[in-house]
N, C-alpha and C positions, 0 to 999 in steps of 0.2 A: 868681168861680171858677165853672169849669165841673162839672157833676154827674159823680161817678164812677161808671161803670156795672159791676154785678155780673157775675159769669162767666155768670150764668144769663141775664141781659139779652142779653148779647153772643151766648150760644148760640143765643137765641131769634131774634134779629136775622139770624144768619146762616141759619138753617134756615126763614125765613120765605119762603113761596113754593114750598117744595119739596114736591112731590106724590109718593106711592109709587105705584109702577106695580103695581097689584094682581095683575094677570096675571103679570107676571114673577116676583113675590113667591110667587105660588101654584105657578107652574112651577118654582123653584127648591126649594121645600118638597117637592114632588113627587118630584124628583131625588133629594133627601135621604132621602125615605121608601124609596124603591126601593132606594138604597144601603145603607141600613140592613138592609132585608130580605135582601137579596143578600149582604152582610157576614155576618150572624148564620147564614145557610144555608151559606156557606163554611166558617166557622169552627166551626159547632156539630156536634152529633151528627145532626141533622135530616136525613132522606134521602127525606121523603115530597114527591115532586116536585109531586103534585096540590095539595097544601096550598101550596106555593111558588107555583105558577101563579095559583092562587085570590088570594093576597095581593098577587101583583103585577098581577093584572087589575085591581085597585082603584085603580091608579096610572094616570094620563095615560099613554097610548101612548108619545107622544114623549119624555117624561121618563123613562119605564120604559126605553126603548131606550138613551137617553144614560148612565143609570146602569148599566145592564147591560153596556153596552160598557166603561164605565170598570172596572166590577169584573172583567170578564173579562182585560183587559189587565193589570191590576195584580196579578192571581193568578198570572200566568204569570212566573216566574223562576226562575234557574239553582237547582236544589236542591243542598245540600251533600252530604247523605246519600241514601241510596237511598230512594226514595219508596214508603212501604208503607201510606199511607193512601188515602183515595178523592178527594183534593182536585182531581184533573185530572178524574174522572168529573163532580164537581160543577160544575167549569167549564164542561165541555161542556154540562151541563143549562142553565146560565144563557145560553150561546152559542145553544143552540137556541132558547129562549125570545126572547132577543133577536132572532135573525134569522128566525123562524119555520121553523125546521129547514132553513135554505138548505144544499143539498149543497156550495158552494163552501166556506162557512163552517166547516161541520163537518169536510170533507176537510181543510182546512188546518189545523184544530185537532187533528185526529188525528194528521197528521204533527208538528206542533210537540210536541205531549205526548209522542209517541214520543221524539223528539230529546232533550226535557228529561230524560226518565227514562234516557237514556243517559249522560248527563252525569257523575252519580257513579261510573258504572262505568268510563268512560273516564279519569276522574280518578284512581280506584284503580288501575287497569291501568298508568296512567303512573308513579305513585309506585312501584309493584312493579318495572317494568322500569328505573327510575332506580335503585333500591336494587341490582337485579342487575348493572347495568353498574358501579355505584360499589363492589361488593364487593371487587374487586381493590385499590383505593385503600385502602380500610378494613383489608384484611388486611396490606397493606405497613405501613400506621400501627401496627397491633398489633403486627407483628413488631419495628418500631423499639423501642417501648415495653417489649416483653419483653425486648430485648436490654438495655436502658436500666436496667429495674428489676428483671429477673430471675424475673419471674412473669407469668402469663398475664393478658392484659389483652382485656376485649372492648369494642368500641366499637360501639354501636347507631347507625344512620345518622342517626336523628331527633336525635343529640345531637353529631352532626360538623358543625362551623360550615361547612366547604366544601359538605358534602352539602345542607344546609339551604338555602344561598344558591342552589345551582343547582336544588334542588326548586321552590323559591319563584318563580324566574324561569321555569321551565318550565310550573309551574300557573298562574301570572298569564298566560302566553302562551296555553294552553289555553282558559282563562277568557275572554280576549278574543275569541279566535275564536268561542267558543260564544255569546258576549254580541253579537258583531257580527250573527251569523246569526238570534239571538232578536230583536234589535232590529229588523231587517229583516222577519222574518215577523211580528212584532206591528204593524208598520205596514201591512204588506198584510191582515192580518186586521181592523185598525180600518177600512180602505177598505171591506173587504167588509161588515163589520157596518154601516156607516153608509150604504151604497148601498140596503139594503133599506129 
């Protein structure tokens, strides 16, 4: 009868002859380190850009560029509420470090952040316009309920099923338009960041 191998012996046989690419491992570690630094900067209260630059200079230049490019791109998303913090300024700082303050990168990023800051305003304006346009329908429904129950009834647009459906469709359409533009701009930004 043959010898039964332990899981440990089988694992050793499978990993026999495998060598670790130390350069690739070191590069990956540098990318992760730069991403952690960038992430802490983006989400924290720290605004000292010189300290940030010094921390990032300790990382391999190629790994730093890859990490900062990924951090910049992932930080650009459609805000649901008006932006009152400095997230876009911090994103610009990271892009500046990654690109060596390339004017094409910084110009596109300035346009993109302005575009993103407009989204919550356009969303709010759209909701207000829909409420205004839907007001006669709600007034008609209120009149029917008043006639039926003999007392005044107020219907808020947010509680009316028909309004909610219409608003949801229009808001989804607005978001899709903005998102398509955002994805195209992020693609252009990535190309610009990677060329430097």
